[in-house]
LOROTI-282931 format. One record per residue (C-alpha): residue number from 1; x, y, z. Coordinates in steps of 0.1 Angstrom, whole numbers, plus 5000, padded with zeros to 4 digits. Layout:
N
REC; pos; u; v; w
REC; NUM; X; Y; Z
...
***
This chain:
337
REC; pos; u; v; w
REC; 1; 1314; 1383; 7063
REC; 2; 1303; 1401; 7094
REC; 3; 1271; 1381; 7096
REC; 4; 1290; 1348; 7094
REC; 5; 1314; 1358; 7122
REC; 6; 1285; 1370; 7144
REC; 7; 1270; 1335; 7141
REC; 8; 1297; 1320; 7163
REC; 9; 1284; 1338; 7194
REC; 10; 1267; 1312; 7216
REC; 11; 1232; 1319; 7225
REC; 12; 1224; 1319; 7262
REC; 13; 1203; 1290; 7274
REC; 14; 1216; 1266; 7247
REC; 15; 1234; 1234; 7256
REC; 16; 1267; 1247; 7240
REC; 17; 1264; 1279; 7261
REC; 18; 1259; 1259; 7293
REC; 19; 1289; 1237; 7285
REC; 20; 1312; 1266; 7278
REC; 21; 1299; 1285; 7309
REC; 22; 1306; 1254; 7330
REC; 23; 1342; 1254; 7318
REC; 24; 1346; 1291; 7327
REC; 25; 1330; 1283; 7361
REC; 26; 1356; 1255; 7367
REC; 27; 1384; 1278; 7358
REC; 28; 1372; 1305; 7382
REC; 29; 1367; 1281; 7410
REC; 30; 1402; 1267; 7405
REC; 31; 1415; 1301; 7415
REC; 32; 1398; 1298; 7449
REC; 33; 1370; 1322; 7442
REC; 34; 1334; 1317; 7452
REC; 35; 1315; 1312; 7419
REC; 36; 1284; 1296; 7406
REC; 37; 1261; 1296; 7376
REC; 38; 1226; 1311; 7379
REC; 39; 1202; 1311; 7349
REC; 40; 1230; 1314; 7323
REC; 41; 1251; 1339; 7341
REC; 42; 1283; 1336; 7362
REC; 43; 1280; 1348; 7398
REC; 44; 1314; 1356; 7414
REC; 45; 1315; 1366; 7450
REC; 46; 1278; 1376; 7448
REC; 47; 1283; 1397; 7416
REC; 48; 1263; 1386; 7386
REC; 49; 1280; 1386; 7351
REC; 50; 1263; 1377; 7318
REC; 51; 1290; 1369; 7293
REC; 52; 1287; 1365; 7256
REC; 53; 1306; 1332; 7249
REC; 54; 1324; 1322; 7217
REC; 55; 1335; 1286; 7212
REC; 56; 1364; 1280; 7189
REC; 57; 1391; 1253; 7184
REC; 58; 1423; 1270; 7174
REC; 59; 1416; 1307; 7164
REC; 60; 1444; 1325; 7148
REC; 61; 1452; 1362; 7155
REC; 62; 1436; 1370; 7122
REC; 63; 1404; 1351; 7132
REC; 64; 1402; 1369; 7165
REC; 65; 1408; 1403; 7149
REC; 66; 1379; 1396; 7126
REC; 67; 1357; 1386; 7155
REC; 68; 1365; 1417; 7175
REC; 69; 1358; 1439; 7145
REC; 70; 1324; 1421; 7140
REC; 71; 1314; 1435; 7174
REC; 72; 1303; 1416; 7205
REC; 73; 1269; 1433; 7210
REC; 74; 1260; 1441; 7246
REC; 75; 1280; 1427; 7275
REC; 76; 1315; 1413; 7280
REC; 77; 1328; 1386; 7256
REC; 78; 1348; 1355; 7264
REC; 79; 1364; 1333; 7238
REC; 80; 1367; 1296; 7249
REC; 81; 1393; 1277; 7228
REC; 82; 1417; 1248; 7229
REC; 83; 1446; 1272; 7222
REC; 84; 1449; 1310; 7220
REC; 85; 1484; 1323; 7211
REC; 86; 1501; 1352; 7228
REC; 87; 1494; 1373; 7197
REC; 88; 1458; 1362; 7198
REC; 89; 1455; 1372; 7235
REC; 90; 1469; 1406; 7227
REC; 91; 1441; 1411; 7201
REC; 92; 1414; 1402; 7227
REC; 93; 1431; 1422; 7255
REC; 94; 1433; 1453; 7234
REC; 95; 1395; 1454; 7230
REC; 96; 1386; 1443; 7265
REC; 97; 1376; 1408; 7256
REC; 98; 1383; 1378; 7278
REC; 99; 1393; 1342; 7271
REC; 100; 1396; 1307; 7284
REC; 101; 1426; 1289; 7269
REC; 102; 1420; 1253; 7278
REC; 103; 1457; 1247; 7281
REC; 104; 1454; 1266; 7314
REC; 105; 1448; 1304; 7313
REC; 106; 1417; 1325; 7318
REC; 107; 1409; 1362; 7314
REC; 108; 1375; 1376; 7325
REC; 109; 1371; 1414; 7321
REC; 110; 1338; 1430; 7331
REC; 111; 1327; 1458; 7354
REC; 112; 1336; 1447; 7389
REC; 113; 1355; 1416; 7377
REC; 114; 1391; 1416; 7367
REC; 115; 1408; 1382; 7363
REC; 116; 1438; 1372; 7342
REC; 117; 1456; 1342; 7355
REC; 118; 1469; 1307; 7349
REC; 119; 1445; 1280; 7360
REC; 120; 1444; 1243; 7366
REC; 121; 1434; 1224; 7334
REC; 122; 1399; 1213; 7325
REC; 123; 1385; 1187; 7349
REC; 124; 1410; 1195; 7376
REC; 125; 1438; 1178; 7357
REC; 126; 1471; 1196; 7352
REC; 127; 1483; 1199; 7316
REC; 128; 1507; 1172; 7306
REC; 129; 1537; 1187; 7287
REC; 130; 1569; 1172; 7275
REC; 131; 1588; 1161; 7244
REC; 132; 1564; 1150; 7217
REC; 133; 1589; 1144; 7190
REC; 134; 1597; 1107; 7197
REC; 135; 1590; 1080; 7172
REC; 136; 1555; 1075; 7186
REC; 137; 1549; 1112; 7186
REC; 138; 1560; 1116; 7150
REC; 139; 1536; 1088; 7140
REC; 140; 1507; 1104; 7159
REC; 141; 1514; 1137; 7142
REC; 142; 1517; 1121; 7108
REC; 143; 1484; 1102; 7113
REC; 144; 1467; 1134; 7123
REC; 145; 1480; 1152; 7091
REC; 146; 1469; 1123; 7069
REC; 147; 1434; 1124; 7085
REC; 148; 1431; 1161; 7094
REC; 149; 1393; 1160; 7099
REC; 150; 1393; 1131; 7123
REC; 151; 1396; 1134; 7161
REC; 152; 1429; 1123; 7175
REC; 153; 1422; 1098; 7202
REC; 154; 1442; 1068; 7215
REC; 155; 1415; 1042; 7207
REC; 156; 1412; 1055; 7172
REC; 157; 1449; 1059; 7164
REC; 158; 1467; 1032; 7184
REC; 159; 1455; 1002; 7164
REC; 160; 1465; 1019; 7132
REC; 161; 1500; 1026; 7144
REC; 162; 1504; 0993; 7161
REC; 163; 1511; 1010; 7194
REC; 164; 1496; 1005; 7229
REC; 165; 1466; 1026; 7238
REC; 166; 1484; 1037; 7270
REC; 167; 1515; 1050; 7252
REC; 168; 1494; 1067; 7225
REC; 169; 1472; 1083; 7251
REC; 170; 1502; 1097; 7270
REC; 171; 1517; 1112; 7239
REC; 172; 1484; 1127; 7227
REC; 173; 1481; 1143; 7262
REC; 174; 1515; 1159; 7256
REC; 175; 1504; 1172; 7222
REC; 176; 1474; 1187; 7239
REC; 177; 1496; 1202; 7266
REC; 178; 1518; 1218; 7239
REC; 179; 1487; 1232; 7222
REC; 180; 1489; 1211; 7191
REC; 181; 1459; 1189; 7197
REC; 182; 1427; 1203; 7213
REC; 183; 1421; 1187; 7247
REC; 184; 1383; 1189; 7243
REC; 185; 1378; 1188; 7205
REC; 186; 1407; 1163; 7200
REC; 187; 1413; 1181; 7166
REC; 188; 1448; 1189; 7154
REC; 189; 1460; 1225; 7153
REC; 190; 1465; 1232; 7116
REC; 191; 1487; 1241; 7097
REC; 192; 1509; 1246; 7128
REC; 193; 1511; 1208; 7135
REC; 194; 1524; 1202; 7100
REC; 195; 1552; 1228; 7102
REC; 196; 1562; 1217; 7137
REC; 197; 1563; 1181; 7125
REC; 198; 1585; 1190; 7095
REC; 199; 1608; 1210; 7117
REC; 200; 1614; 1180; 7139
REC; 201; 1614; 1153; 7112
REC; 202; 1647; 1134; 7111
REC; 203; 1662; 1139; 7076
REC; 204; 1700; 1132; 7080
REC; 205; 1722; 1101; 7077
REC; 206; 1712; 1094; 7041
REC; 207; 1733; 1066; 7025
REC; 208; 1745; 1072; 6989
REC; 209; 1742; 1042; 6966
REC; 210; 1758; 1036; 6932
REC; 211; 1727; 1017; 6921
REC; 212; 1694; 1026; 6906
REC; 213; 1662; 1024; 6925
REC; 214; 1652; 0994; 6904
REC; 215; 1684; 0976; 6915
REC; 216; 1678; 0986; 6951
REC; 217; 1642; 0973; 6950
REC; 218; 1653; 0941; 6934
REC; 219; 1678; 0935; 6962
REC; 220; 1656; 0942; 6993
REC; 221; 1620; 0937; 6979
REC; 222; 1591; 0961; 6975
REC; 223; 1579; 0955; 7010
REC; 224; 1611; 0972; 7024
REC; 225; 1614; 1002; 7001
REC; 226; 1592; 1034; 7002
REC; 227; 1600; 1062; 6978
REC; 228; 1596; 1097; 6994
REC; 229; 1615; 1120; 6970
REC; 230; 1605; 1147; 6946
REC; 231; 1592; 1122; 6920
REC; 232; 1571; 1106; 6947
REC; 233; 1557; 1140; 6956
REC; 234; 1548; 1147; 6919
REC; 235; 1528; 1114; 6919
REC; 236; 1508; 1130; 6948
REC; 237; 1502; 1163; 6929
REC; 238; 1533; 1184; 6935
REC; 239; 1547; 1205; 6907
REC; 240; 1585; 1200; 6907
REC; 241; 1605; 1206; 6875
REC; 242; 1629; 1178; 6865
REC; 243; 1619; 1157; 6895
REC; 244; 1626; 1124; 6877
REC; 245; 1662; 1135; 6869
REC; 246; 1672; 1136; 6906
REC; 247; 1686; 1105; 6924
REC; 248; 1658; 1087; 6941
REC; 249; 1653; 1089; 6979
REC; 250; 1638; 1060; 6997
REC; 251; 1630; 1049; 7033
REC; 252; 1641; 1014; 7042
REC; 253; 1618; 0998; 7068
REC; 254; 1643; 0974; 7086
REC; 255; 1679; 0975; 7098
REC; 256; 1685; 0941; 7080
REC; 257; 1674; 0956; 7046
REC; 258; 1697; 0986; 7052
REC; 259; 1726; 0963; 7059
REC; 260; 1720; 0945; 7026
REC; 261; 1723; 0978; 7008
REC; 262; 1756; 0990; 7023
REC; 263; 1773; 0968; 6997
REC; 264; 1761; 0991; 6970
REC; 265; 1780; 1021; 6984
REC; 266; 1808; 1032; 6960
REC; 267; 1822; 1066; 6970
REC; 268; 1840; 1069; 6936
REC; 269; 1808; 1064; 6916
REC; 270; 1779; 1088; 6910
REC; 271; 1751; 1086; 6935
REC; 272; 1720; 1071; 6918
REC; 273; 1698; 1065; 6949
REC; 274; 1698; 1077; 6985
REC; 275; 1684; 1055; 7013
REC; 276; 1680; 1058; 7051
REC; 277; 1662; 1039; 7078
REC; 278; 1626; 1051; 7080
REC; 279; 1623; 1075; 7110
REC; 280; 1589; 1060; 7119
REC; 281; 1575; 1025; 7118
REC; 282; 1541; 1035; 7105
REC; 283; 1545; 1048; 7069
REC; 284; 1513; 1059; 7051
REC; 285; 1514; 1050; 7014
REC; 286; 1500; 1064; 6982
REC; 287; 1474; 1038; 6973
REC; 288; 1472; 1049; 6937
REC; 289; 1508; 1038; 6930
REC; 290; 1513; 1003; 6944
REC; 291; 1545; 0982; 6937
REC; 292; 1546; 0960; 6906
REC; 293; 1572; 0941; 6887
REC; 294; 1584; 0972; 6869
REC; 295; 1585; 0993; 6900
REC; 296; 1595; 0972; 6930
REC; 297; 1589; 0998; 6957
REC; 298; 1561; 1016; 6974
REC; 299; 1554; 1053; 6971
REC; 300; 1549; 1074; 7002
REC; 301; 1516; 1092; 7009
REC; 302; 1516; 1128; 6996
REC; 303; 1516; 1141; 7032
REC; 304; 1546; 1120; 7041
REC; 305; 1565; 1133; 7011
REC; 306; 1555; 1168; 7020
REC; 307; 1567; 1165; 7056
REC; 308; 1601; 1152; 7044
REC; 309; 1604; 1179; 7018
REC; 310; 1595; 1206; 7043
REC; 311; 1622; 1194; 7066
REC; 312; 1645; 1213; 7042
REC; 313; 1638; 1249; 7052
REC; 314; 1653; 1262; 7020
REC; 315; 1638; 1250; 6988
REC; 316; 1616; 1223; 7004
REC; 317; 1593; 1247; 7021
REC; 318; 1588; 1266; 6990
REC; 319; 1578; 1235; 6971
REC; 320; 1554; 1224; 6998
REC; 321; 1537; 1258; 7000
REC; 322; 1533; 1259; 6962
REC; 323; 1519; 1224; 6963
REC; 324; 1490; 1233; 6986
REC; 325; 1491; 1200; 7004
REC; 326; 1494; 1214; 7040
REC; 327; 1461; 1207; 7059
REC; 328; 1445; 1239; 7071
REC; 329; 1468; 1262; 7053
REC; 330; 1442; 1276; 7029
REC; 331; 1417; 1288; 7055
REC; 332; 1442; 1292; 7083
REC; 333; 1415; 1284; 7109
REC; 334; 1429; 1251; 7122
REC; 335; 1406; 1225; 7135
REC; 336; 1368; 1225; 7136
REC; 337; 1351; 1252; 7156
***
């Protein structure tokens, strides 16, 4: 294990080392200090410092603890990452290591050099923050969770969502500012993005219907109805006892279809199906269970079902954790290093 961890140290003189050192240089200069790079070393106010650099995406405190225990060899060490949590910073600080958190914070700790300060973001741009849990933001997060190994960029995501590139880019920048998508790697922070999405997923205002899902599908059509309940989750691999005995829960795509279903409400009759307007326009589907004459509805993608289930912090989270569907939850290392 130790040998594997040591391999993440970037060798001086390589392209990756030069790129990481360039980022550190930009951060130091943003503080108004006289700094330059000279043959793989950082020179600050005439003092030369040769750092061991580690490039990571979203290291957890456990990752950083393992790195520190593996030893840094000779010389001060700096971890360069898209996001380093407060707990992770404490781990590095306790052992005298430094960091560059691309969200806007640097720590360089070496003989004759003591820096720990917020900095202007990479490339001189200030970090864009703000609310990400809009409809567009939820769709971007959902797309990233369905495709956890793909970079999250506006040109890649916007056409899939049917959104403008500009609006998508703005929202991705907000995710980066909040530390949930890497500003350089463009990879999602996992599993944190999943749990943050679930915590902000709209799951109220369900309409109880005194009709079966078959009757609901026959009334509005398969193109309007997406099943996202426990039964849909089991079709994606979840293990949920008696899932088929529960009333179905479905998203309805349009307000017009939802209006058609209000006539099926009967408060005095048992609820046989729950429906609500879909909280997002882009709904990923389970391609292995397409609508047919016997089942006039679509089935939500397993990740979509998992997000909706996890929105219930009681039993839902337990089901999802047991399912093992959450991207990044097994290794806990987040995006690509």
